[in-house]
Backbone as numpy.savetxt, mean C-alpha at the origin, in Angstrom:
# Nx Ny Nz CAx CAy CAz Cx Cy Cz
-0.87 51.10 31.49 -1.96 50.12 31.48 -2.46 49.87 30.05
-2.59 50.98 29.28 -3.06 50.82 27.91 -2.12 49.94 27.09
-0.81 50.10 27.33 0.16 49.28 26.59 0.00 47.81 26.94
-0.24 47.53 28.24 -0.40 46.15 28.68 -1.65 45.54 28.06
-2.76 46.32 28.08 -4.00 45.83 27.49 -3.84 45.59 25.99
-3.13 46.50 25.34 -2.91 46.34 23.90 -2.10 45.09 23.60
-1.08 44.85 24.45 -0.25 43.66 24.26 -1.06 42.40 24.47
-1.90 42.40 25.52 -2.74 41.23 25.79 -3.71 40.97 24.65
-4.28 42.08 24.10 -5.21 41.94 22.98 -4.52 41.35 21.76
-3.31 41.81 21.53 -2.53 41.29 20.39 -2.28 39.80 20.54
-1.89 39.37 21.76 -1.62 37.96 22.02 -2.89 37.13 21.82
-4.02 37.64 22.35 -5.29 36.92 22.24 -5.71 36.78 20.78
-5.56 37.87 20.02 -5.94 37.83 18.60 -5.06 36.84 17.84
-3.77 36.83 18.14 -2.84 35.90 17.48 -3.21 34.46 17.78
-3.54 34.21 19.06 -3.92 32.85 19.47 -5.20 32.43 18.77
-6.14 33.39 18.68 -7.42 33.09 18.03 -7.23 32.78 16.56
-6.40 33.57 15.89 -6.13 33.34 14.47 -5.43 32.02 14.25
-4.49 31.71 15.15 -3.76 30.43 15.03 -4.72 29.27 15.19
-5.65 29.42 16.16 -6.62 28.35 16.39 -7.50 28.15 15.17
-7.91 29.25 14.57 -8.74 29.17 13.38 -7.98 28.54 12.23
-6.71 28.94 12.09 -5.91 28.42 11.00 -5.62 26.94 11.14
-5.61 26.45 12.38 -5.28 25.05 12.62 -6.51 24.17 12.75
-7.72 24.75 12.64 -8.94 23.96 12.81 -9.08 22.98 11.65
-9.61 21.81 11.97 -9.81 20.77 10.98 -11.31 20.59 10.78
-11.79 20.58 9.55 -13.23 20.45 9.32 -13.77 19.11 9.79
-15.05 19.09 10.12 -15.69 17.86 10.57 -15.75 16.84 9.44
-15.71 15.58 9.79 -15.80 14.52 8.80 -17.17 14.53 8.12
-17.17 14.38 6.80 -18.42 14.34 6.03 -18.54 13.08 5.19
-17.63 12.13 5.39 -17.67 10.87 4.63 -17.98 9.73 5.60
-19.19 9.19 5.50 -19.60 8.11 6.39 -19.98 6.84 5.65
-19.93 6.91 4.30 -20.19 5.73 3.48 -19.66 5.99 2.08
-19.64 4.95 1.26 -19.21 5.10 -0.13 -20.10 6.10 -0.86
-21.35 6.16 -0.49 -22.29 7.06 -1.15 -21.93 8.53 -0.97
-21.09 8.83 0.04 -20.71 10.22 0.31 -19.52 10.69 -0.53
-18.90 9.80 -1.31 -17.67 10.15 -2.03 -17.85 11.18 -3.15
-18.95 11.17 -3.89 -19.09 12.19 -4.95 -18.96 13.61 -4.41
-18.12 14.40 -5.08 -17.93 15.79 -4.68 -16.88 16.00 -3.60
-16.33 14.92 -3.06 -15.35 15.05 -1.99 -13.92 15.09 -2.54
-12.99 15.50 -1.69 -11.57 15.48 -2.03 -10.98 14.20 -1.45
-10.53 13.32 -2.33 -10.10 11.98 -1.96 -8.59 11.86 -2.10
-7.93 11.37 -1.09 -6.49 11.15 -1.13 -6.17 9.71 -1.48
-5.17 9.51 -2.33 -4.73 8.16 -2.73 -3.22 8.16 -2.89
-2.65 6.97 -2.92 -1.23 6.83 -3.27 -1.13 6.71 -4.78
-0.28 7.51 -5.39 -0.15 7.59 -6.84 0.07 6.23 -7.48
-0.74 5.89 -8.46 -0.55 4.69 -9.26 -1.11 3.43 -8.66
-1.69 3.49 -7.46 -2.21 2.30 -6.81 -3.62 1.99 -7.29
-4.14 0.84 -6.83 -5.51 0.48 -7.17 -6.48 1.51 -6.61
-6.18 2.02 -5.42 -7.02 3.07 -4.85 -7.11 4.27 -5.77
-5.99 4.62 -6.38 -5.94 5.72 -7.34 -6.84 5.42 -8.53
-6.74 4.20 -9.05 -7.53 3.82 -10.22 -9.03 3.87 -9.92
-9.42 3.28 -8.79 -10.85 3.26 -8.43 -11.37 4.66 -8.11
-10.57 5.43 -7.39 -11.02 6.78 -7.00 -11.20 7.67 -8.22
-10.42 7.43 -9.26 -10.50 8.26 -10.46 -11.90 8.24 -11.07
-12.66 7.16 -10.85 -14.02 7.08 -11.39 -14.91 8.18 -10.82
-14.56 8.68 -9.63 -15.39 9.68 -8.97 -15.13 11.10 -9.47
-14.09 11.27 -10.29 -13.82 12.60 -10.85 -14.98 13.06 -11.72
-15.63 12.09 -12.40 -16.78 12.42 -13.23 -17.98 12.85 -12.40
-17.93 12.56 -11.08 -19.03 12.92 -10.19 -18.67 14.13 -9.32
-17.64 14.86 -9.75 -17.29 16.10 -9.07 -16.26 15.97 -7.97
-15.69 14.77 -7.77 -14.67 14.59 -6.74 -13.32 15.09 -7.23
-12.49 15.52 -6.29 -11.11 15.90 -6.58 -10.20 14.82 -6.02
-9.29 14.32 -6.84 -8.38 13.27 -6.39 -7.00 13.88 -6.14
-6.55 13.80 -4.90 -5.20 14.26 -4.55 -4.29 13.05 -4.47
-3.23 13.05 -5.29 -2.36 11.89 -5.39 -1.03 12.17 -4.68
-0.61 11.21 -3.86 0.61 11.34 -3.06 1.56 10.18 -3.37
2.85 10.45 -3.26 3.83 9.39 -3.52 3.78 8.29 -2.46
3.36 8.65 -1.25 3.29 7.68 -0.16 1.93 7.73 0.51
1.46 6.56 0.94 0.20 6.50 1.66 0.24 7.33 2.92
1.41 7.35 3.57 1.56 8.12 4.81 1.34 9.61 4.58
1.72 10.11 3.39 1.51 11.52 3.08 0.03 11.82 2.92
-0.71 10.88 2.33 -2.16 11.06 2.18 -2.83 11.07 3.55
-2.40 10.18 4.43 -2.96 10.12 5.78 -2.68 11.41 6.54
-1.48 11.95 6.39 -1.14 13.21 7.07 -2.01 14.36 6.56
-2.26 14.37 5.25 -3.13 15.40 4.67 -4.55 15.27 5.22
-5.00 14.05 5.43 -6.33 13.82 6.01 -6.39 14.37 7.43
-5.36 14.11 8.22 -5.31 14.59 9.59 -5.33 16.12 9.65
-4.72 16.75 8.65 -4.65 18.21 8.61 -5.89 18.85 8.02
-6.82 18.04 7.54 -8.05 18.57 6.98 -7.94 19.01 5.54
-6.85 18.64 4.85 -6.66 19.06 3.47 -7.48 18.21 2.50
-7.84 17.00 2.92 -8.66 16.11 2.11 -9.75 15.52 3.00
-10.75 14.89 2.38 -11.89 14.38 3.14 -11.73 12.91 3.54
-10.95 12.16 2.80 -10.77 10.73 3.11 -9.57 10.20 2.34
-9.19 8.97 2.67 -8.12 8.27 1.95 -8.63 6.90 1.55
-8.41 6.52 0.31 -8.73 5.17 -0.15 -7.43 4.41 -0.29
-7.34 3.26 0.39 -6.08 2.52 0.45 -6.37 1.07 0.85
-5.39 0.20 0.69 -5.55 -1.21 1.07 -5.83 -1.35 2.57
-6.61 -2.36 2.91 -7.06 -2.54 4.29 -5.92 -2.70 5.30
-4.91 -3.50 4.97 -3.87 -3.78 5.96 -3.00 -2.55 6.26
-2.51 -1.82 5.25 -1.83 -0.56 5.57 -2.75 0.41 6.30
-4.04 0.41 5.94 -4.99 1.30 6.62 -5.05 0.98 8.10
-5.08 -0.30 8.44 -5.11 -0.70 9.85 -3.86 -0.22 10.57
-2.71 -0.31 9.89 -1.46 0.14 10.50 -1.48 1.65 10.75
-2.00 2.41 9.80 -2.07 3.87 9.97 -3.02 4.24 11.10
-4.19 3.60 11.15 -5.19 3.93 12.16 -4.71 3.56 13.55
-3.95 2.46 13.64 -3.42 2.03 14.94 -2.49 3.08 15.53
-1.88 3.88 14.66 -0.93 4.89 15.11 -1.56 6.28 15.22
-2.82 6.41 14.80 -3.49 7.71 14.80 -4.90 7.56 15.36
-5.07 7.90 16.62 -6.35 7.70 17.30 -7.45 8.61 16.77
-7.08 9.63 15.99 -8.08 10.55 15.45 -8.64 10.09 14.10
-8.23 8.90 13.66 -8.70 8.36 12.38 -9.42 7.03 12.59
-10.26 6.68 11.63 -10.94 5.38 11.68 -11.18 4.88 10.25
-11.47 3.59 10.14 -11.79 2.98 8.86 -13.30 2.77 8.80
-13.93 3.15 7.71 -15.36 2.91 7.57 -15.65 1.41 7.56
-16.77 1.02 8.14 -17.14 -0.39 8.19 -17.40 -0.95 6.81
-17.85 -0.10 5.91 -18.20 -0.52 4.55 -16.94 -0.64 3.69
-16.69 -1.83 3.12 -15.55 -2.02 2.22 -15.77 -1.23 0.94
-14.66 -0.73 0.36 -14.75 0.03 -0.88 -14.67 -0.88 -2.10
-13.73 -1.83 -2.10 -13.57 -2.74 -3.24 -12.75 -3.95 -2.83
-12.98 -5.07 -3.50 -12.22 -6.30 -3.28 -11.27 -6.49 -4.45
-10.05 -6.94 -4.19 -9.06 -7.10 -5.25 -8.14 -8.28 -4.98
-7.48 -8.74 -6.05 -6.51 -9.82 -5.94 -5.13 -9.28 -6.29
-4.13 -9.65 -5.50 -2.76 -9.22 -5.76 -2.01 -10.29 -6.56
-1.18 -9.83 -7.49 -0.38 -10.73 -8.32 0.96 -10.09 -8.60
1.84 -10.85 -9.22 3.21 -10.40 -9.52 3.29 -9.99 -10.98
3.81 -8.79 -11.25 3.92 -8.36 -12.64 5.28 -8.74 -13.20
5.26 -9.16 -14.47 6.42 -9.70 -15.17 6.39 -9.17 -16.61
7.55 -8.98 -17.20 7.61 -8.47 -18.58 6.84 -9.38 -19.53
6.17 -8.79 -20.51 5.33 -9.54 -21.43 6.09 -10.61 -22.20
7.35 -10.34 -22.53 8.10 -11.30 -23.33 8.78 -12.38 -22.49
8.60 -12.33 -21.18 9.26 -13.30 -20.31 8.26 -14.35 -19.82
7.70 -15.09 -20.77 6.70 -16.10 -20.43 7.33 -17.26 -19.65
8.61 -17.51 -19.89 9.29 -18.59 -19.17 9.32 -18.29 -17.67
9.65 -17.05 -17.31 9.67 -16.69 -15.89 8.25 -16.70 -15.31
7.28 -16.25 -16.08 5.89 -16.29 -15.61 5.47 -17.71 -15.27
5.80 -18.66 -16.15 5.44 -20.06 -15.91 6.14 -20.61 -14.67
7.41 -20.24 -14.50 8.16 -20.73 -13.34 7.59 -20.16 -12.04
7.25 -18.89 -12.06 6.69 -18.27 -10.85 5.33 -18.85 -10.52
4.51 -19.09 -11.54 3.20 -19.70 -11.29 3.34 -21.09 -10.70
4.32 -21.86 -11.21 4.54 -23.20 -10.67 5.00 -23.13 -9.21
5.89 -22.17 -8.92 6.37 -22.00 -7.54 5.23 -21.57 -6.62
4.39 -20.64 -7.09 3.26 -20.19 -6.28 2.30 -21.33 -5.99
2.06 -22.18 -7.00 1.16 -23.32 -6.81 1.70 -24.26 -5.73
3.00 -24.51 -5.76 3.62 -25.37 -4.73 3.51 -24.73 -3.35
3.80 -23.45 -3.28 3.77 -22.74 -1.99 2.35 -22.68 -1.43
1.36 -22.52 -2.32 -0.03 -22.53 -1.88 -0.40 -23.91 -1.35
-0.03 -24.97 -2.09 -0.38 -26.34 -1.71 0.27 -26.73 -0.38
1.47 -26.24 -0.16 2.20 -26.56 1.08 1.70 -25.75 2.28
0.91 -24.72 2.01 0.44 -23.85 3.09 1.42 -22.76 3.45
2.50 -22.63 2.65 3.54 -21.64 2.97 3.03 -20.21 2.84
2.25 -19.94 1.79 1.77 -18.58 1.59 0.81 -18.18 2.71
-0.08 -19.07 3.08 -0.98 -18.77 4.20 -0.21 -18.53 5.49
0.85 -19.29 5.68 1.69 -19.14 6.87 2.39 -17.78 6.87
2.89 -17.36 5.71 3.56 -16.06 5.59 2.58 -14.93 5.90
1.40 -15.01 5.31 0.40 -13.96 5.53 -0.02 -13.91 6.99
-0.20 -15.08 7.59 -0.61 -15.14 9.00 0.45 -14.57 9.93
1.69 -14.58 9.50 2.76 -14.03 10.33 2.66 -12.51 10.46
1.95 -11.87 9.52 1.83 -10.41 9.53 0.41 -9.93 9.81
-0.58 -10.78 9.56 -1.98 -10.37 9.69 -2.72 -11.35 10.59
-3.52 -10.84 11.51 -4.35 -11.70 12.34 -3.86 -11.74 13.77
-4.74 -11.51 14.71 -4.35 -11.46 16.12 -3.90 -12.81 16.65
-4.49 -13.89 16.12 -4.20 -15.21 16.68 -2.85 -15.77 16.25
-2.43 -15.46 15.03 -1.21 -16.07 14.51 -0.10 -15.09 14.19
-0.37 -13.79 14.25 0.62 -12.78 13.85 1.92 -12.95 14.64
3.02 -13.01 13.91 4.33 -13.10 14.53 4.76 -14.49 14.94
3.90 -15.48 14.71 4.21 -16.84 15.18 4.76 -17.75 14.09
4.67 -17.31 12.83 5.10 -18.20 11.74 6.05 -17.48 10.78
7.18 -16.97 11.25 8.12 -16.29 10.34 8.66 -17.24 9.28
8.80 -16.74 8.07 9.32 -17.58 7.00 10.83 -17.70 7.12
11.32 -18.93 7.01 12.76 -19.21 7.05 13.10 -20.06 5.83
14.10 -19.64 5.05 14.50 -20.42 3.88 15.04 -21.78 4.29
14.74 -22.81 3.50 15.30 -24.14 3.79 16.83 -24.11 3.73
17.45 -24.97 4.47 18.92 -25.05 4.44 19.39 -25.69 3.14
20.56 -25.25 2.70 21.21 -25.89 1.56 20.58 -25.63 0.21
19.84 -24.49 0.06 19.25 -24.18 -1.24 20.34 -23.84 -2.25
20.31 -24.50 -3.40 21.26 -24.21 -4.49 20.76 -22.97 -5.23
21.53 -21.89 -5.17 21.10 -20.64 -5.78 21.92 -20.32 -7.03
22.21 -21.34 -7.80 23.06 -21.18 -8.97 22.30 -20.67 -10.20
21.00 -20.44 -10.06 20.20 -20.00 -11.22 20.13 -18.48 -11.35
21.00 -17.78 -10.62 21.08 -16.33 -10.79 20.29 -15.56 -9.76
20.01 -14.30 -10.08 19.36 -13.38 -9.15 18.03 -12.91 -9.71
17.02 -12.89 -8.86 15.72 -12.35 -9.21 15.61 -10.96 -8.57
15.49 -9.93 -9.41 15.38 -8.57 -8.90 13.91 -8.19 -8.79
13.52 -7.84 -7.58 12.13 -7.49 -7.28 12.01 -5.98 -7.09
11.15 -5.34 -7.89 10.85 -3.92 -7.71 9.65 -3.80 -6.77
9.76 -2.91 -5.79 8.66 -2.72 -4.84 8.63 -1.29 -4.34
7.63 -0.99 -3.55 7.52 0.31 -2.89 7.36 0.02 -1.40
8.44 0.15 -0.66 8.48 -0.31 0.74 7.85 0.69 1.70
6.60 1.05 1.41 5.86 1.96 2.28 4.42 1.47 2.37
4.25 0.16 2.43 2.95 -0.46 2.30 2.81 -1.59 3.31
3.04 -1.26 4.58 2.96 -2.24 5.66 1.56 -2.87 5.71
1.43 -4.21 5.85 2.47 -5.20 6.14 3.03 -5.90 4.91
2.72 -5.42 3.70 3.19 -6.12 2.51 4.66 -5.86 2.23
5.10 -4.60 2.38 6.52 -4.29 2.26 6.80 -3.01 3.02
7.79 -3.07 3.88 8.16 -1.91 4.70 9.55 -2.15 5.26
10.12 -1.11 5.86 11.48 -1.23 6.40 11.45 -1.61 7.88
12.35 -2.52 8.22 12.59 -2.90 9.61 14.08 -3.17 9.76
14.71 -2.42 10.64 16.17 -2.55 10.82 16.90 -2.35 9.49
16.45 -1.34 8.73 17.07 -0.95 7.44 16.98 -2.04 6.38
16.02 -2.94 6.53 15.82 -4.02 5.57 14.36 -4.05 5.16
14.11 -4.32 3.86 12.74 -4.44 3.40 12.18 -5.79 3.82
11.09 -5.75 4.57 10.45 -6.98 5.05 8.96 -6.91 4.71
8.23 -7.97 5.04 6.79 -7.97 4.83 6.33 -9.18 4.06
5.02 -9.25 3.84 4.42 -10.40 3.16 5.02 -10.60 1.78
5.08 -9.54 0.98 5.59 -9.68 -0.39 7.07 -10.05 -0.42
7.84 -9.49 0.50 9.27 -9.82 0.56 9.47 -11.29 0.90
8.67 -11.80 1.83 8.78 -13.23 2.21 8.31 -14.15 1.09
7.23 -13.76 0.43 6.75 -14.59 -0.69 7.79 -14.61 -1.81
8.40 -13.46 -2.09 9.45 -13.41 -3.12 10.62 -14.31 -2.73
11.00 -14.29 -1.44 12.09 -15.14 -0.98 11.72 -16.61 -1.12
10.49 -16.95 -0.79 10.04 -18.34 -0.91 10.05 -18.80 -2.37
9.67 -17.89 -3.28 9.72 -18.21 -4.71 11.15 -18.45 -5.15
12.06 -17.57 -4.70 13.48 -17.74 -5.05 14.03 -19.04 -4.50
13.58 -19.43 -3.33 14.03 -20.71 -2.77 13.58 -21.87 -3.66
12.40 -21.77 -4.23 11.90 -22.80 -5.15 12.66 -22.80 -6.47
13.02 -21.59 -6.94 13.65 -21.46 -8.26 15.18 -21.57 -8.21
15.74 -21.64 -7.01 17.19 -21.71 -6.87 17.87 -20.41 -7.25
17.30 -19.28 -6.75 17.83 -17.97 -7.12 18.07 -17.12 -5.88
18.93 -16.12 -6.02 19.11 -15.10 -5.01 18.03 -14.04 -5.20
17.61 -13.41 -4.12 16.62 -12.34 -4.20 17.28 -10.99 -3.97
17.01 -10.05 -4.86 17.47 -8.68 -4.70 16.24 -7.77 -4.74
16.08 -6.92 -3.73 14.91 -6.04 -3.65 15.32 -4.60 -3.93
14.62 -3.98 -4.88 14.86 -2.58 -5.23 13.64 -1.76 -4.82
13.83 -0.81 -3.91 12.74 0.05 -3.44 12.63 1.28 -4.33
11.41 1.61 -4.74 11.20 2.76 -5.64 9.77 3.26 -5.47
9.43 4.37 -6.12 8.06 4.86 -6.09 7.14 3.85 -6.77
5.91 3.74 -6.27 5.01 2.71 -6.79 4.79 2.84 -8.29
4.61 4.08 -8.77 4.30 4.26 -10.18 5.51 4.07 -11.09
6.68 3.72 -10.50 7.87 3.42 -11.30 8.08 1.92 -11.48
7.31 1.11 -10.78 7.55 -0.33 -10.76 7.35 -0.97 -12.13
6.23 -0.67 -12.79 5.97 -1.29 -14.09 7.03 -0.88 -15.11
7.45 0.38 -15.08 8.52 0.83 -15.99 9.82 0.08 -15.71
10.09 -0.19 -14.44 11.31 -0.94 -14.09 11.26 -2.34 -14.67
10.09 -2.95 -14.65 9.93 -4.31 -15.18 10.00 -4.32 -16.70
9.31 -3.38 -17.35 9.31 -3.37 -18.82 10.67 -3.00 -19.39
11.45 -2.22 -18.63 12.77 -1.80 -19.12 13.86 -2.81 -18.80
13.53 -3.82 -17.99 14.52 -4.82 -17.63 15.35 -4.49 -16.41
15.06 -3.35 -15.76 15.79 -3.00 -14.54 15.40 -3.92 -13.39
14.22 -4.50 -13.48 13.76 -5.47 -12.48 13.11 -6.64 -13.22
13.17 -7.80 -12.61 12.56 -8.99 -13.22 11.07 -9.07 -12.91
10.71 -8.65 -11.71 9.31 -8.72 -11.28 8.96 -7.49 -10.47
7.67 -7.21 -10.41 7.16 -6.17 -9.53 6.22 -6.81 -8.53
6.55 -6.67 -7.25 5.70 -7.25 -6.20 5.48 -6.16 -5.16
4.25 -5.65 -5.11 4.00 -4.50 -4.24 2.51 -4.34 -3.97
1.85 -5.43 -3.58 0.42 -5.34 -3.38 -0.26 -4.83 -4.64
0.08 -5.42 -5.79 -0.35 -4.90 -7.09 -1.52 -5.70 -7.63
-2.56 -4.99 -8.04 -3.77 -5.60 -8.58 -3.68 -5.68 -10.10
-4.25 -6.75 -10.65 -4.32 -6.89 -12.10 -5.42 -5.97 -12.62
-5.06 -5.08 -13.54 -6.04 -4.20 -14.18 -5.82 -4.23 -15.69
-6.83 -3.83 -16.44 -6.73 -3.82 -17.90 -5.62 -2.89 -18.36
-5.48 -1.74 -17.73 -4.44 -0.78 -18.11 -3.06 -1.38 -17.90
-2.86 -2.03 -16.78 -1.54 -2.62 -16.50 -1.24 -3.79 -17.43
-2.27 -4.54 -17.81 -2.06 -5.67 -18.71 -1.60 -5.24 -20.10
-1.78 -3.98 -20.42 -1.27 -3.48 -21.69 0.25 -3.41 -21.69
0.85 -3.33 -20.50 2.31 -3.16 -20.40 3.02 -4.42 -19.91
2.38 -5.18 -19.02 3.04 -6.33 -18.40 2.08 -7.51 -18.31
2.66 -8.67 -18.04 1.87 -9.85 -17.69 1.81 -9.96 -16.18
0.89 -10.78 -15.69 0.78 -11.03 -14.26 0.78 -12.51 -13.97
1.31 -12.84 -12.81 1.24 -14.22 -12.34 -0.18 -14.54 -11.90
-0.39 -15.78 -11.47 -1.64 -16.11 -10.80 -1.71 -15.31 -9.50
-2.92 -14.96 -9.04 -3.03 -14.21 -7.78 -2.47 -15.01 -6.61
-1.89 -14.30 -5.63 -1.37 -15.00 -4.46 -2.11 -14.62 -3.17
-2.95 -13.58 -3.23 -3.77 -13.25 -2.06 -4.89 -12.30 -2.48
-5.91 -12.22 -1.65 -7.03 -11.32 -1.87 -6.98 -10.20 -0.84
-7.22 -8.99 -1.27 -7.15 -7.85 -0.35 -8.38 -6.97 -0.56
-8.56 -6.03 0.34 -9.73 -5.14 0.32 -9.28 -3.69 0.36
-9.88 -2.87 -0.49 -9.67 -1.43 -0.44 -10.68 -0.83 0.55
-10.22 0.05 1.42 -11.10 0.65 2.43 -10.94 2.17 2.40
-11.78 2.83 3.19 -11.79 4.29 3.27 -11.43 4.72 4.68
-10.38 5.54 4.81 -10.00 6.12 6.10 -10.60 7.52 6.20
-11.18 7.84 7.36 -11.74 9.18 7.59 -11.31 9.65 8.98
-11.55 10.92 9.25 -11.34 11.45 10.59 -12.46 10.98 11.51
-12.18 10.83 12.78 -13.19 10.39 13.75 -14.35 11.38 13.88
-14.01 12.67 13.78 -15.03 13.70 14.02 -15.19 14.61 12.81
């Protein structure tokens, strides 16, 4: 009997320790005002990373991950207190994780643009002209609506016009295909808002599109080194980035939000 009781006690203690080890702390971030002193998860090199870094002076710890999904997983495990990321990927993560939510209060508003090498002003001018045409035609709004919005999502897929002359070469786009709905994999192909906009630009310029997937913080280096012609990855114009590359005119406005645990 003593052996049985000892065995049961051992099992109970192990279960108790496991439960304690797997416990996740309660959420303590309910507004932007709660960020000082917290551990904040971001995707390395993104706008969220840049904005969150300001809180280091207020005692916050910034944990940087190569992928937004890794930051979200760390949040679920209780390793960090929140994640700062673009609104649309945030919605995709929360839709798949019922234990997470997005704070009602927006963190920051930003504009996305295409980065181009500083010495390639000719390409910058061509891309701006193409963007202006696509905006005027309503093509960019149609592309965005195909991925975002309950009323129009999935109803306006972009299709290249027939008979496009692509004799002007290839445009190589550097991106980070882990940022749904802007760029992500579907059927082993990079798709999303940015991929469609890049294709629409190539259709205007008479070029083939080639997409190179890489870590987000490698994109600007790829453009400055000539490995890629452009960087399109939900990228915000910042003073630091302008030291290395030029940017096109903005093609959409996005919002940075805060993901937290429900409890």
